[in-house]
LOGU-225401 format. One record per residue (C-alpha): residue in one letter; y, z, x. Coordinates in nm, 4 decimals. Layout:
<nunus>
<nunu><residu>A</residu><py>Y</py><pz>Z</pz><px>X</px></nunu>
...
</nunus>
This chain:
<nunus>
<nunu><residu>M</residu><py>1.4592</py><pz>0.2200</pz><px>0.5118</px></nunu>
<nunu><residu>T</residu><py>1.5939</py><pz>0.0327</pz><px>0.2105</px></nunu>
<nunu><residu>T</residu><py>1.4367</py><pz>-0.2900</pz><px>0.0958</px></nunu>
<nunu><residu>D</residu><py>1.4877</py><pz>-0.5345</pz><px>-0.1852</px></nunu>
<nunu><residu>S</residu><py>1.2536</py><pz>-0.4336</pz><px>-0.4664</px></nunu>
<nunu><residu>N</residu><py>1.1592</py><pz>-0.8000</pz><px>-0.5029</px></nunu>
<nunu><residu>D</residu><py>0.9934</py><pz>-0.8145</pz><px>-0.1621</px></nunu>
<nunu><residu>A</residu><py>0.7399</py><pz>-0.6047</pz><px>0.0243</px></nunu>
<nunu><residu>P</residu><py>0.8780</py><pz>-0.4432</pz><px>0.3420</px></nunu>
<nunu><residu>A</residu><py>0.8143</py><pz>-0.6624</pz><px>0.6465</px></nunu>
<nunu><residu>H</residu><py>0.5788</py><pz>-0.5776</pz><px>0.9345</px></nunu>
<nunu><residu>T</residu><py>0.7754</py><pz>-0.4566</pz><px>1.2353</px></nunu>
<nunu><residu>G</residu><py>0.5166</py><pz>-0.5368</pz><px>1.5031</px></nunu>
<nunu><residu>P</residu><py>0.4475</py><pz>-0.8715</pz><px>1.6691</px></nunu>
<nunu><residu>L</residu><py>0.2675</py><pz>-1.1313</pz><px>1.4601</px></nunu>
<nunu><residu>K</residu><py>0.1395</py><pz>-1.4419</pz><px>1.6367</px></nunu>
<nunu><residu>H</residu><py>0.0455</py><pz>-1.7811</pz><px>1.4912</px></nunu>
<nunu><residu>T</residu><py>0.1743</py><pz>-1.7073</pz><px>1.1438</px></nunu>
<nunu><residu>S</residu><py>0.2616</py><pz>-1.9715</pz><px>0.8873</px></nunu>
<nunu><residu>P</residu><py>0.5257</py><pz>-1.9700</pz><px>0.6131</px></nunu>
<nunu><residu>P</residu><py>0.4125</py><pz>-1.9383</pz><px>0.2513</px></nunu>
<nunu><residu>T</residu><py>0.3818</py><pz>-2.2512</pz><px>0.0398</px></nunu>
<nunu><residu>D</residu><py>0.3238</py><pz>-2.0884</pz><px>-0.3005</px></nunu>
<nunu><residu>G</residu><py>0.6557</py><pz>-1.9077</pz><px>-0.3533</px></nunu>
<nunu><residu>S</residu><py>0.4953</py><pz>-1.5724</pz><px>-0.2787</px></nunu>
<nunu><residu>H</residu><py>0.7143</py><pz>-1.4798</pz><px>0.0231</px></nunu>
<nunu><residu>R</residu><py>0.4045</py><pz>-1.3772</pz><px>0.2180</px></nunu>
<nunu><residu>T</residu><py>0.3307</py><pz>-1.4108</pz><px>0.5880</px></nunu>
<nunu><residu>D</residu><py>-0.0255</py><pz>-1.4996</pz><px>0.6842</px></nunu>
<nunu><residu>P</residu><py>-0.2069</py><pz>-1.2532</pz><px>0.9117</px></nunu>
<nunu><residu>P</residu><py>-0.2019</py><pz>-1.3616</pz><px>1.2766</px></nunu>
<nunu><residu>G</residu><py>-0.4750</py><pz>-1.5993</pz><px>1.3846</px></nunu>
<nunu><residu>I</residu><py>-0.4589</py><pz>-1.4852</pz><px>1.7470</px></nunu>
<nunu><residu>A</residu><py>-0.3646</py><pz>-1.1229</pz><px>1.8159</px></nunu>
<nunu><residu>D</residu><py>-0.5090</py><pz>-0.7947</pz><px>1.9352</px></nunu>
<nunu><residu>E</residu><py>-0.7098</py><pz>-0.5652</pz><px>1.7091</px></nunu>
<nunu><residu>Y</residu><py>-0.4156</py><pz>-0.3573</pz><px>1.5898</px></nunu>
<nunu><residu>D</residu><py>-0.1855</py><pz>-0.6478</pz><px>1.5043</px></nunu>
<nunu><residu>T</residu><py>-0.4687</py><pz>-0.8341</pz><px>1.3310</px></nunu>
<nunu><residu>V</residu><py>-0.5589</py><pz>-0.5438</pz><px>1.1022</px></nunu>
<nunu><residu>V</residu><py>-0.1986</py><pz>-0.4423</pz><px>1.0339</px></nunu>
<nunu><residu>G</residu><py>-0.1175</py><pz>-0.8088</pz><px>0.9700</px></nunu>
<nunu><residu>Y</residu><py>-0.3825</py><pz>-0.8101</pz><px>0.6978</px></nunu>
<nunu><residu>I</residu><py>-0.2510</py><pz>-0.4864</pz><px>0.5481</px></nunu>
<nunu><residu>D</residu><py>0.0984</py><pz>-0.6335</pz><px>0.5350</px></nunu>
<nunu><residu>F</residu><py>-0.0276</py><pz>-0.9582</pz><px>0.3843</px></nunu>
<nunu><residu>L</residu><py>-0.1995</py><pz>-0.7602</pz><px>0.1096</px></nunu>
<nunu><residu>R</residu><py>0.1107</py><pz>-0.5457</pz><px>0.0549</px></nunu>
<nunu><residu>Q</residu><py>0.3128</py><pz>-0.8630</pz><px>0.0135</px></nunu>
<nunu><residu>T</residu><py>0.0514</py><pz>-1.0051</pz><px>-0.2222</px></nunu>
<nunu><residu>L</residu><py>0.0704</py><pz>-0.6926</pz><px>-0.4369</px></nunu>
<nunu><residu>A</residu><py>0.4502</py><pz>-0.7260</pz><px>-0.4504</px></nunu>
<nunu><residu>W</residu><py>0.4176</py><pz>-1.0928</pz><px>-0.5493</px></nunu>
<nunu><residu>K</residu><py>0.1773</py><pz>-1.0053</pz><px>-0.8313</px></nunu>
<nunu><residu>I</residu><py>0.4086</py><pz>-0.7365</pz><px>-0.9709</px></nunu>
<nunu><residu>R</residu><py>0.7496</py><pz>-0.8907</pz><px>-0.8983</px></nunu>
<nunu><residu>G</residu><py>0.9633</py><pz>-0.9728</pz><px>-1.2022</px></nunu>
<nunu><residu>L</residu><py>0.7850</py><pz>-0.7533</pz><px>-1.4573</px></nunu>
<nunu><residu>D</residu><py>0.9697</py><pz>-0.5011</pz><px>-1.6737</px></nunu>
<nunu><residu>I</residu><py>0.8437</py><pz>-0.1516</pz><px>-1.7479</px></nunu>
<nunu><residu>T</residu><py>0.6761</py><pz>-0.2577</pz><px>-2.0726</px></nunu>
<nunu><residu>Q</residu><py>0.4754</py><pz>-0.5171</pz><px>-1.8825</px></nunu>
<nunu><residu>L</residu><py>0.4017</py><pz>-0.2720</pz><px>-1.6004</px></nunu>
<nunu><residu>R</residu><py>0.2490</py><pz>-0.0374</pz><px>-1.8604</px></nunu>
<nunu><residu>R</residu><py>0.0285</py><pz>-0.3032</pz><px>-2.0178</px></nunu>
<nunu><residu>A</residu><py>-0.3459</py><pz>-0.2590</pz><px>-1.9690</px></nunu>
<nunu><residu>L</residu><py>-0.6306</py><pz>-0.5058</pz><px>-2.0033</px></nunu>
<nunu><residu>P</residu><py>-0.8832</py><pz>-0.3235</pz><px>-2.2272</px></nunu>
<nunu><residu>P</residu><py>-1.1266</py><pz>-0.1670</pz><px>-2.1988</px></nunu>
<nunu><residu>S</residu><py>-0.9812</py><pz>-0.0593</pz><px>-1.8625</px></nunu>
<nunu><residu>P</residu><py>-0.6732</py><pz>0.1693</pz><px>-1.8771</px></nunu>
<nunu><residu>M</residu><py>-0.5497</py><pz>0.0289</pz><px>-1.5432</px></nunu>
<nunu><residu>T</residu><py>-0.1895</py><pz>-0.0987</pz><px>-1.5340</px></nunu>
<nunu><residu>L</residu><py>0.0157</py><pz>-0.2714</pz><px>-1.2661</px></nunu>
<nunu><residu>G</residu><py>0.2721</py><pz>0.0089</pz><px>-1.2717</px></nunu>
<nunu><residu>G</residu><py>-0.0016</py><pz>0.2671</pz><px>-1.2311</px></nunu>
<nunu><residu>M</residu><py>-0.1436</py><pz>0.0627</pz><px>-0.9457</px></nunu>
<nunu><residu>L</residu><py>0.1940</py><pz>0.0579</pz><px>-0.7699</px></nunu>
<nunu><residu>A</residu><py>0.2194</py><pz>0.4384</pz><px>-0.7912</px></nunu>
<nunu><residu>H</residu><py>-0.1445</py><pz>0.4818</pz><px>-0.6877</px></nunu>
<nunu><residu>L</residu><py>-0.0976</py><pz>0.2687</pz><px>-0.3772</px></nunu>
<nunu><residu>A</residu><py>0.2161</py><pz>0.4662</pz><px>-0.2915</px></nunu>
<nunu><residu>Y</residu><py>-0.0037</py><pz>0.7762</pz><px>-0.3069</px></nunu>
<nunu><residu>V</residu><py>-0.2713</py><pz>0.6104</pz><px>-0.0916</px></nunu>
<nunu><residu>E</residu><py>-0.0109</py><pz>0.5118</pz><px>0.1715</px></nunu>
<nunu><residu>D</residu><py>0.1280</py><pz>0.8650</pz><px>0.1853</px></nunu>
<nunu><residu>F</residu><py>-0.2124</py><pz>1.0332</pz><px>0.1838</px></nunu>
<nunu><residu>W</residu><py>-0.3590</py><pz>0.8410</pz><px>0.4741</px></nunu>
<nunu><residu>F</residu><py>-0.0551</py><pz>0.7825</pz><px>0.6931</px></nunu>
<nunu><residu>S</residu><py>0.1973</py><pz>1.0577</pz><px>0.6182</px></nunu>
<nunu><residu>R</residu><py>-0.0495</py><pz>1.3379</pz><px>0.5437</px></nunu>
<nunu><residu>V</residu><py>-0.3645</py><pz>1.2611</pz><px>0.7435</px></nunu>
<nunu><residu>V</residu><py>-0.2107</py><pz>1.0932</pz><px>1.0496</px></nunu>
<nunu><residu>G</residu><py>0.1413</py><pz>1.2376</pz><px>1.0415</px></nunu>
<nunu><residu>G</residu><py>0.0607</py><pz>1.5875</pz><px>0.9168</px></nunu>
<nunu><residu>H</residu><py>0.3259</py><pz>1.5848</pz><px>0.6446</px></nunu>
<nunu><residu>W</residu><py>0.2526</py><pz>1.5639</pz><px>0.2702</px></nunu>
<nunu><residu>P</residu><py>0.5700</py><pz>1.4263</pz><px>0.1077</px></nunu>
<nunu><residu>E</residu><py>0.6892</py><pz>1.4601</pz><px>-0.2483</px></nunu>
<nunu><residu>P</residu><py>0.6203</py><pz>1.3836</pz><px>-0.5216</px></nunu>
<nunu><residu>W</residu><py>0.2583</py><pz>1.4483</pz><px>-0.4214</px></nunu>
<nunu><residu>A</residu><py>0.2854</py><pz>1.7768</pz><px>-0.2323</px></nunu>
<nunu><residu>S</residu><py>0.3840</py><pz>2.0006</pz><px>-0.5230</px></nunu>
<nunu><residu>K</residu><py>0.1580</py><pz>1.8522</pz><px>-0.7905</px></nunu>
<nunu><residu>D</residu><py>-0.1298</py><pz>2.0418</pz><px>-0.9486</px></nunu>
<nunu><residu>W</residu><py>-0.3958</py><pz>1.7788</pz><px>-0.8905</px></nunu>
<nunu><residu>G</residu><py>-0.6547</py><pz>1.9975</pz><px>-1.0582</px></nunu>
<nunu><residu>A</residu><py>-0.4647</py><pz>1.9646</pz><px>-1.3857</px></nunu>
<nunu><residu>D</residu><py>-0.4521</py><pz>1.5835</pz><px>-1.3629</px></nunu>
<nunu><residu>P</residu><py>-0.6586</py><pz>1.4249</pz><px>-1.0831</px></nunu>
<nunu><residu>H</residu><py>-0.5215</py><pz>1.0814</pz><px>-1.1781</px></nunu>
<nunu><residu>W</residu><py>-0.1548</py><pz>1.1795</pz><px>-1.1944</px></nunu>
<nunu><residu>D</residu><py>-0.0575</py><pz>0.8936</pz><px>-0.9633</px></nunu>
<nunu><residu>W</residu><py>-0.1949</py><pz>0.6395</pz><px>-1.2114</px></nunu>
<nunu><residu>H</residu><py>-0.0228</py><pz>0.8187</pz><px>-1.5009</px></nunu>
<nunu><residu>L</residu><py>0.3235</py><pz>0.8158</pz><px>-1.3379</px></nunu>
<nunu><residu>V</residu><py>0.3932</py><pz>0.4793</pz><px>-1.5013</px></nunu>
<nunu><residu>E</residu><py>0.4066</py><pz>0.6529</pz><px>-1.8401</px></nunu>
<nunu><residu>T</residu><py>0.7208</py><pz>0.8498</pz><px>-1.7462</px></nunu>
<nunu><residu>S</residu><py>0.8825</py><pz>0.6289</pz><px>-1.4799</px></nunu>
<nunu><residu>G</residu><py>1.1022</py><pz>0.3208</pz><px>-1.4813</px></nunu>
<nunu><residu>A</residu><py>1.0263</py><pz>-0.0013</pz><px>-1.2973</px></nunu>
<nunu><residu>D</residu><py>1.2846</py><pz>0.0700</pz><px>-1.0263</px></nunu>
<nunu><residu>D</residu><py>1.1418</py><pz>0.4191</pz><px>-0.9768</px></nunu>
<nunu><residu>L</residu><py>0.7927</py><pz>0.2818</pz><px>-0.9200</px></nunu>
<nunu><residu>W</residu><py>0.9144</py><pz>0.0137</pz><px>-0.6795</px></nunu>
<nunu><residu>G</residu><py>1.1198</py><pz>0.2709</pz><px>-0.4906</px></nunu>
<nunu><residu>L</residu><py>0.8263</py><pz>0.5090</pz><px>-0.4653</px></nunu>
<nunu><residu>W</residu><py>0.5989</py><pz>0.2425</pz><px>-0.3214</px></nunu>
<nunu><residu>E</residu><py>0.8577</py><pz>0.0979</pz><px>-0.0831</px></nunu>
<nunu><residu>A</residu><py>0.9437</py><pz>0.4431</pz><px>0.0515</px></nunu>
<nunu><residu>S</residu><py>0.5770</py><pz>0.5211</pz><px>0.1105</px></nunu>
<nunu><residu>V</residu><py>0.5249</py><pz>0.1938</pz><px>0.2993</px></nunu>
<nunu><residu>A</residu><py>0.8307</py><pz>0.2673</pz><px>0.5132</px></nunu>
<nunu><residu>R</residu><py>0.6935</py><pz>0.6137</pz><px>0.5943</px></nunu>
<nunu><residu>S</residu><py>0.3559</py><pz>0.4639</pz><px>0.6826</px></nunu>
<nunu><residu>R</residu><py>0.5178</py><pz>0.2241</pz><px>0.9279</px></nunu>
<nunu><residu>A</residu><py>0.7223</py><pz>0.5026</pz><px>1.0849</px></nunu>
<nunu><residu>V</residu><py>0.4138</py><pz>0.7229</pz><px>1.1287</px></nunu>
<nunu><residu>L</residu><py>0.2146</py><pz>0.4404</pz><px>1.2866</px></nunu>
<nunu><residu>R</residu><py>0.4988</py><pz>0.3476</pz><px>1.5206</px></nunu>
<nunu><residu>S</residu><py>0.5403</py><pz>0.7100</pz><px>1.6324</px></nunu>
<nunu><residu>H</residu><py>0.1653</py><pz>0.7618</pz><px>1.6752</px></nunu>
<nunu><residu>L</residu><py>0.1260</py><pz>0.4508</pz><px>1.8897</px></nunu>
<nunu><residu>E</residu><py>0.4299</py><pz>0.5359</pz><px>2.1002</px></nunu>
<nunu><residu>E</residu><py>0.2951</py><pz>0.8860</pz><px>2.1618</px></nunu>
<nunu><residu>H</residu><py>-0.0673</py><pz>0.7997</pz><px>2.2405</px></nunu>
<nunu><residu>G</residu><py>-0.0824</py><pz>0.4297</pz><px>2.3258</px></nunu>
<nunu><residu>T</residu><py>-0.2664</py><pz>0.1810</pz><px>2.1069</px></nunu>
<nunu><residu>E</residu><py>-0.6266</py><pz>0.2336</pz><px>2.2209</px></nunu>
<nunu><residu>A</residu><py>-0.6090</py><pz>0.6132</pz><px>2.2226</px></nunu>
<nunu><residu>A</residu><py>-0.4234</py><pz>0.6160</pz><px>1.8896</px></nunu>
<nunu><residu>L</residu><py>-0.6885</py><pz>0.3997</pz><px>1.7228</px></nunu>
<nunu><residu>A</residu><py>-0.9653</py><pz>0.6314</pz><px>1.8435</px></nunu>
<nunu><residu>T</residu><py>-0.7927</py><pz>0.9634</pz><px>1.7675</px></nunu>
<nunu><residu>P</residu><py>-0.9904</py><pz>1.1664</pz><px>1.5099</px></nunu>
<nunu><residu>H</residu><py>-0.8150</py><pz>1.2934</pz><px>1.1971</px></nunu>
<nunu><residu>R</residu><py>-0.9428</py><pz>1.5356</pz><px>0.9345</px></nunu>
<nunu><residu>P</residu><py>-0.8565</py><pz>1.4046</pz><px>0.5846</px></nunu>
<nunu><residu>W</residu><py>-1.0481</py><pz>1.6641</pz><px>0.3867</px></nunu>
<nunu><residu>S</residu><py>-1.1527</py><pz>2.0258</pz><px>0.4243</px></nunu>
<nunu><residu>G</residu><py>-1.4571</py><pz>2.0668</pz><px>0.6441</px></nunu>
<nunu><residu>D</residu><py>-1.5501</py><pz>1.9121</pz><px>0.9748</px></nunu>
<nunu><residu>D</residu><py>-1.5605</py><pz>1.5438</pz><px>0.8806</px></nunu>
<nunu><residu>T</residu><py>-1.3162</py><pz>1.3296</pz><px>1.0763</px></nunu>
<nunu><residu>V</residu><py>-1.2122</py><pz>0.9648</pz><px>1.0725</px></nunu>
<nunu><residu>S</residu><py>-1.0289</py><pz>0.7579</pz><px>1.3323</px></nunu>
<nunu><residu>L</residu><py>-0.7038</py><pz>0.5700</pz><px>1.2802</px></nunu>
<nunu><residu>R</residu><py>-0.9124</py><pz>0.2553</pz><px>1.3240</px></nunu>
<nunu><residu>W</residu><py>-1.1209</py><pz>0.3623</pz><px>1.0215</px></nunu>
<nunu><residu>I</residu><py>-0.8061</py><pz>0.4406</pz><px>0.8205</px></nunu>
<nunu><residu>L</residu><py>-0.6558</py><pz>0.0972</pz><px>0.8875</px></nunu>
<nunu><residu>V</residu><py>-0.9751</py><pz>-0.0823</pz><px>0.7841</px></nunu>
<nunu><residu>H</residu><py>-0.9972</py><pz>0.1401</pz><px>0.4762</px></nunu>
<nunu><residu>M</residu><py>-0.6433</py><pz>0.0339</pz><px>0.3803</px></nunu>
<nunu><residu>V</residu><py>-0.7520</py><pz>-0.3311</pz><px>0.3923</px></nunu>
<nunu><residu>E</residu><py>-1.0360</py><pz>-0.2400</pz><px>0.1543</px></nunu>
<nunu><residu>E</residu><py>-0.8070</py><pz>-0.0358</pz><px>-0.0727</px></nunu>
<nunu><residu>Y</residu><py>-0.5384</py><pz>-0.3027</pz><px>-0.1048</px></nunu>
<nunu><residu>G</residu><py>-0.7862</py><pz>-0.5906</pz><px>-0.1241</px></nunu>
<nunu><residu>R</residu><py>-0.9696</py><pz>-0.4272</pz><px>-0.4117</px></nunu>
<nunu><residu>H</residu><py>-0.6553</py><pz>-0.3562</pz><px>-0.6125</px></nunu>
<nunu><residu>V</residu><py>-0.4941</py><pz>-0.6936</pz><px>-0.5416</px></nunu>
<nunu><residu>G</residu><py>-0.8013</py><pz>-0.8441</pz><px>-0.7084</px></nunu>
<nunu><residu>H</residu><py>-0.7365</py><pz>-0.6226</pz><px>-1.0099</px></nunu>
<nunu><residu>A</residu><py>-0.3701</py><pz>-0.7271</pz><px>-1.0010</px></nunu>
<nunu><residu>D</residu><py>-0.4706</py><pz>-1.0948</pz><px>-1.0242</px></nunu>
<nunu><residu>L</residu><py>-0.6408</py><pz>-1.0339</pz><px>-1.3574</px></nunu>
<nunu><residu>L</residu><py>-0.3729</py><pz>-0.8032</pz><px>-1.4955</px></nunu>
<nunu><residu>R</residu><py>-0.0851</py><pz>-1.0373</pz><px>-1.4108</px></nunu>
<nunu><residu>E</residu><py>-0.2611</py><pz>-1.3382</pz><px>-1.5614</px></nunu>
<nunu><residu>S</residu><py>-0.3223</py><pz>-1.1417</pz><px>-1.8819</px></nunu>
<nunu><residu>I</residu><py>0.0487</py><pz>-1.0541</pz><px>-1.9058</px></nunu>
<nunu><residu>D</residu><py>0.2202</py><pz>-1.3900</pz><px>-1.8553</px></nunu>
<nunu><residu>G</residu><py>-0.0380</py><pz>-1.6378</pz><px>-1.7289</px></nunu>
<nunu><residu>Q</residu><py>0.0725</py><pz>-1.6303</pz><px>-1.3637</px></nunu>
<nunu><residu>T</residu><py>-0.2111</py><pz>-1.7146</pz><px>-1.1272</px></nunu>
<nunu><residu>G</residu><py>-0.2505</py><pz>-1.7736</pz><px>-0.7557</px></nunu>
<nunu><residu>E</residu><py>-0.4429</py><pz>-1.6357</pz><px>-0.4616</px></nunu>
</nunus>
């Protein structure tokens, strides 16, 4: 799936009672009336689109700019969230660990995803994130088609070694937490770069 790097990939499922954006952000509000799955995925997509809005238009120098004392950068965040998408959806739910993550020695650099910005271009980072989101959508679509929504949401998955399992329902809610947290960081970083603000 190829998308314009200026926009987050669009949700492919039904979204009910949505409203168009009024702030130039190209975002679609989460549905006000929908089932559990479409509500949660609607929020994930809204947060994906918010992340894209916060990062859109920046060059690689700006994507590498931190707000001391934190070393966090918007480019690092984009790569990190690509990793998070692939870890939870492609690896944990889909059973496939794609590159560039699969062959990395994570013991040598546990934060390699955040450090990718140091050796990557802006288009590379956008492409990495967009591809991971596309894979996530494909995995979810396949999983729901195979099991049905209710069974898919309750299916246990083992993300780590050991016996601990989590459901797809847990993973989806965790993704809301993950994106929501980093979109808040992105607000501060973007404002420090060029003064852009907005919810």
